[in-house]
N, C-alpha and C positions, 0 to 999 in steps of 0.2 A: 584880426579876422572877425567879421560880424557874427551876430547870433544866428542869422539865416545860414551863413556859410558853415558854421560849426554843426548845425543840425543837418545840413545837406551831406556833410562828411559822414555823419552817423548813419544816414539813410543809405549811402553807398556801401558802408561797411557791413550792413546787415545782409547784403547779397553775397558775401563771401563766407566761406566755411571757417568757423572759429577753431582755434586750437584747444583741445580739451576733450571731455567725455562726449561720445557720440551716442545718439539714441538708437538702440537696437530695435529691429522690427519685432512686434509682439509674437510670442511663441504660442503654439496651441498643441494640446495633447490629442486633438481630434485627428482621425485618420485621413491622410492626404498624400501618402507615399505613392499611391497609384490612383488613377481615376476611379472614383467611387460614386455610385448613384445614390441619390436621396430617395429613401422609401417614404414612410409616413411623416407628415408634419402635424404634430399634436399640439393643441393650444391648452396650456395650463393657466387658466385665468383666475385670479383671486379677487374677491370682492373688497370693499373698502376696509372691512374689519375681518380679522382671522378668528372665526368663532371656535376653532380648535384650541386657541390660546385662552386659558381661563381668565386672564386679565382683560380680554376683549369680549368675552362672552357674557354680556349683560343686556338688559331689556332695551336700553337706548341704542346700543350698537347693533343689536339684532334688527331693530326697527329701521335703522339707517340702511342696512343691507337690503331689507325687503323693499324699501322705497327706491333704492338706486337701480338704474338700468345699466347692467354691465356692458362693456364695449362689445359690439357684435364681432363675430368671428371674421367676417369678410373685411372689416375695417383694419384688423391687424394683419391678415394675410396679404392684403393688397399693398402693404408697405414692405413686405419681405422681398429680398432680391433673389430668393431661391424658391423652388417649387418641386413638388414630387416628380421624380423622373429626371431632374437635371443633375449635373455633376456637382458633387460636394465641393465647397470651397470655404476654408476657414476664414479667408479674407472677407467673403460675402456674409458669412455669419456675423463677424464683428461689425461690419458696416450696417447690416440690418438691425443689430442691437442699437447702434447709435441713432439710426433713423427713428426707431420706436421710442427711444428715451427723449426725443425732442418734443413729444406730445405731452402737454400739460395734464391731460386726463389720465395718464399713466404715471404712477409714482416711480416705477422702475421696470426694467425689461431685461431678460437674459435669454439666450438660446443655448440649449444643452444637447449636443450631438451624442448619439449612442449607436455603436456599430452592432449589427446583427450577425448571426452565424453565417448568413449567405453573402456577407460582404457589403450589403447596403447599409446606409446610415439613416436612422430616424432622427428627426429634430423635434425637441420639445421646447416650445416658445412659452416662457414663464413671464407673466405680467401681473401687475396689481393695479387696480383702478383706484382713483381718489373720488371723494364726494364732489360731484360736478355741478350741482345746482345750489345756489345760495346767494345771500346778500353780499354785495361788494362794498364793504364798509371800511373806511379808514379815516383817521384824523391824525395829522402829523404837524410837527413844529420843527422847523429847521431855519437857522440863520435869522431867528427873530420873527419869522412869518408863519402864519397858520394856514393849513390847507385841509380841506375835508372832502370826502367822497362818499356818496351813497348810491347804490345801484343794485341791480339784479343781473346775474350772469349764469349761463348754462354753457359749459365748455365741451359737453359731450351729449348733444341733443339726441334723445332717444337712443343713446348708445352708438350714434353714427359718427362721432368725432367732430361734429360741427359746433361752432361757437355762436351764441347770441348774447349780446350784452347791452343793457341800458345803464347809463351812468349820469349822475348829477355831480359835477365837481365845482368846488368854489375855493378861491384863495383871495389874496389881498386885491388882485387886479381883475379877476374874471369869474363869471358864472357860466357854466356850460352844461347843456343837456345833449347827450349823444346816444345814438343807436348804431350798433355794429353787428356785422355778420361775417363769419370766416369759415370756409370749407377748404381743407387742404386737398381733398380728393373729390372733386365734383363728378357726380355720376360714376363713382368708383374708378376715376381716371387719375392721372398724375397732374391734372390741372388744378390749381388753387384759385380761389376767388375771395376777395376781401371787399366789403362795402362798409362805409361809415358816413353818417350824416349827423352833423352837430349844429345846434342852435346856441350861439354864445351871446353873452351880454354885449360884446363889442363887434359882432359880425356873425357870419356863417362859415361852415366848412363842410365840404363834401369830398369824398375820396372813393375811388374805384380802382381795383387792381385785379387783373386776370393774367395768370402766368403759368406756363408749363416750364418749370425750372430744370436745370441740370440736377436732378434729384439724387443722383449717385455718381460716384467717381467714373463709372464706365458709361454714363449717359451720353448719347450721341447728338441730341439736339435740344434746343429750348426756344420758346417764343412767348410773347406776351405784350402787355401794355399797362400803363399806369395813367391815372388822371386825378388831378387835385384842383379844387376851386376853394380858395381860402381867403377870408377877409377878417382881419383882426386889428385891434389896437396893440401897438408895441411901444416900449419905452426904452430910453437910455438912462443909465444909472451913474450916480456920483456918490461914492462911499456908502453903497448899499441902498441909497434912496433914489426914487424916481426924480429925474431932473428935466427930462424933455420927453415928448411923445409924438407919435405919428400913426396914421392908419395905413396898414399894409394889405394890399389886395394882390394875391398871387394866383395865376392860372398856369398850371403845369400839365403837360401831357407828353408821353413817350411811347413809341412802338419799337419793338426790337425782335430779332431772331438770332439764334446762335447755333453753332455746329462744332462737333468734336470727333476725333477718331477714337475717343474713349481712353481708358487707362493703358498706357504703354510704358513698360520698364519702370513702373512705380510712380509715374507722373501722368496727370490728365491735363491736356492743353485744350482750351476752349476759346473759340472766336465768336464775337458778337458784333452785329451791325444794326443800326437803327437810326431814328430821327427823333429829336426832342424839341419841344417848344416850351420856353420858360419866360413868362411875362411877370414882372414885378412893378406895381404902381404904388406910389407913396403920396398921400395927401394929408391935410390937416384933419385932426379928430373933430367930429361934428360938434361936440360940446367940450372944448378944451379946458383942462384944469392946469396944464403946464405949458411952458413955451414949446413951440413947434420946431423941430430940427429934422428936415426931410432928407433922406437918402436920395441918390440919383435914380430915376426910373431906368429900368432895364427890360429890353425885349430881345431875347436870344432864340433864334431858330437855327438848328444845326444838325446835320447828319454826323454820325460818329461811328468809329470802329473801336473795338476793345479786345484785349487778349487776357486770359487768365491761365496761370499754370499752378497746379496744386499737387503736392506730393502726398502719397498715401502713407501717412505717418501719424498715428494717434496713440494716446495713452489714456487709460482709465485709472481713476483713483477715488478716494473718499476723504472727507474731512480736509478739504482744501478751501474751496469757495462755498461749499454746502456743508450741511451737518448730517452725517450718517446716510448719505445718498450717493449712488454711483455718478461720477462726473467724467465727462469726456473732454479731453484736452487735445487740440491740434498741436503737434510738436514738429511738424515737417517744414518744408520750404514752400513759400507761397509768393506769387508775384501777380499783380494785375496792373494794367495800364490801359488808358483810353485817350483818344484824340478826337476832337470835333471841330468843325469849322462853321462859325456863324457868319452869314453873309447878308448884306442888305437886299440882295436880289431875292432872297428867300423870305423876307419879311422882318429880318432883324433890324434893330436901330443902329447897328454898328457892325463892322467886320472884326472878328475876334477868333483866335485860336483858343480852344477850351481843352484843358488837359487835366488828367488825374492819374495817380499811380499809388500803389501800396505794396509793401512787402511784410512778410512775417517769417519768423524762424524760432524754433525751440531748441534748447540744449539741456542735456542732463536727463535725470529721471525724477518723476514726481514722487517716487517712493523714497527718494533721498534729497537731492537738490536739483532744482529745475529753474531755468531762466527762459522766459518767453519774451521775445522782442518783436516789436512791430513799428512800422513807420508808414506815413502816408503824406501825400502832397497833392495840391490841386490849385487851379486858378485860371486866369485868362491872360492872353497877350493881345493887347490892343494898340495898333499904330506903333508897334515896336516896343511898347512899354508894358511892364507887368501890372496886372490889376487883380485884386482880391486873391493874392498868392498866400497860401498857408501851408506850412510844413509841421507835421506832428511826429514825435518820437516817443515811444512808450516802452518801458522795461518792467517786467513783473518777476519777482524772485520768491521762490518757495523753498524753505528749508525745514524738512521734517525732523522734529526733535524726538517725538514719540507718537504713539497712536492717538494721543489726546492733546498734543502740543505742536504748534506750527509757528515758525517765524516767517513773516511776510513783509515784503517791502516793495514799493513801486515808485518809479520816478517817471514823470511825464513832462515833456517840453514842447512848446509850440512857438513858432515864429511866423509872423505875418508881414506882408508888405503891400501897401496901398489897399488895405482892406476896405470893402464896402462898409458904409456907415451902419448898415443893419447887421453886420457880421463882426462885432467886436470880440476880442479875447477878454474873458471875464474870469475872476477868481473869487470864491467865497464859499459860504456854507452850502450852496447848491452843487458844487463840483469838487469837493474834497477838502476844503479848508474849514473843518467842522466848528471851530470856535468863533467864526465871524459871520456877519450878515451875508445874505445872498448877494451875489454880484458886487462884492465890496470893492474890488479893484478892476479897472478896465485899461486896456492898452493894446499893443501889437506883438508883445512877446511875453510868454508865461512859463513859469517853472514851478512844479509841485513835487515834493517828496513826502511820502507817507511810510511810516514804520508801524507795524502791528505785531503784537504777541497774541496769538489766537489760542483759545482753550476750547476743547470739545468734551463735554461731560457725558456721563451715562444717564443723566436725569431725563426721564421720559414721562412727564406728568400726564396721567389719564390715557397714556398711549396716543396722545394727540399731537404733541410737538416735542422736538428735541431742543436742548438748551446749550448754548455756548456763551463765551465771554471774550472780551478783547481789551487790551490796554494799547493805546495808540498815541502817536505824535505826528503832526502835520507841519510842514515848513514850505512856504512858497511866497512868490511875489510876481507882480506884473510890471513890465517896463513899457515905455513908449507913451505916445501922446494920447490923452483922452480929450475928445473934442469938447467936452463940457468943462474942462479945466484940469489943473494939476492936482491929482489925488494920490501922489506918490507917498505911501506910508512905509516904503522900504520892505525889508523881509518881515513876514508875519509868521508867527509860531503859535501852535496850540498843543495841549496835551489833554488826555482824557481816558475814560474807560466806559465800558458799556456791556449790556446783555444782548444776546442774539437768540431769537425764538423762531424756530423753523417748523411750521405746521407740516404734518406728514399725512393728513387725511383730507385736506381741502385742496381746492383747485387753483389757488392764487399763484403758487410756485414762488412766493416771495418770503423773505426772511425779515422779521420785525427787528428793527434796530432801536434800542433804548440807550442813548448815549448822554453822558455829561462831559462837556468839553470846557477847558479853561484857556481863554486867549491870553497870551503872554505879552502882547504889545498891540499897537493900533491906536486909534484916536479915543478920546475920553468918552464918547457916546456909547461905546461897546460895553455890554453887560459883562461883569466879571465871570459869570457862569452862563453857559449856553446849555439848555436842555433840548435834546433832539429826539423826536419820535418819528421814525420813517419806516416804510416797507420797501425793501430793495430786492433785486434779483439774486444777490449773493451776500457773502459774509461781510 
């Protein structure tokens, strides 16, 4: 059985119910035995620092609170799925909490129901802001390469929940200046807008997105569009070093509309239809420094239909992927699938069936042991043959040992077939193999196993950041042909340890990773010790 077939079997297995512990729906002490009307909705908003706490009541923190514009009431209320006079629902309370916690300008959010003597229920929405204006500074080293970023961002402009960001980024291959704007609720609606313009050393990039999403499980429609105009230099790698290059110009646009009957019997089914144009042109770099290796040009214009089925099943926890912060995990069943047909009569350069699908499922309890599974596949069928077919399977396991200790392991596998030259499977310091250079191996099949022992401490220096630590080991390899030559180094293994610093008052939402990794094999050019400094979204 080939690697693709094995992974396909795993994909199919994820759609079946496993034998073992089942996730129970969350319980609530809130009154819902009979229809209950919501009375008042009170906002209990906390500023960046709690001045009632002597450890936070100092001149600097008081000044920070005075300068900070706290989130406006209407910004919070417009995200709630409940309003005064509507029927109380513990489910909608939980979903409203999850929606609020998605905002980077809020550190945390909870809703507390209180029943009055007349039978109505008041809701107290408890939130805490973070400092939203500041420099966006970072310097990182991973896989032997240095990256730096300097900029200025405001993620809660005038307390309205809007983001404005200017960035200058620089690494071994590119310099980029970009300006971004994001508003999740344009004119206090459910419509979001994202704009980005970037001037890069190797080209330009402009992006626009306007979407009215399925913002809640019971949403009935969605619509929107995306557009991207991107021109950049790209490279192919051999043992972590650039070995060939090409210029990649991409023009992408998509319009879509979706509809749903809402949440029925614990599931929401959503249908979407639209049309997409995806044009990719590859040429030689203007001033080449490396040999040119050009992927095949592609121009695909196709209508598509898609379906999404999502179960209302979530769990909240702490000290899993974050430190001391409420985390929301989807633990239900999820399925999505889409089909499109690219035709020459529509402007495509070929006739092709374009497909994609994904499934997710969670088992167990994050309070004890939890297994989160996911799989996805996508590609094209051209003239009866598969092109750029890729299958991914991922498993994440959490075992709670105590309030401060967690065992975590993840295994991810990918198998490709007839992959486009600009879409190789790579493995290295940039995607989980921390002891090795970036993009160290390339091929069409990849496997990576990571094991971590995580520690969550009570250390909270200056009430600004929470501290954690990890001991880890990574094992992985890539199989298949690399168009630049045979770089098969077999199985690669590293071990290491590091600190995790999670700021609690700033807007980045990222955790600083300071790691020391030791590669245990590979070619002689690899340093015996790798020092990594990165900012990531999780532990």
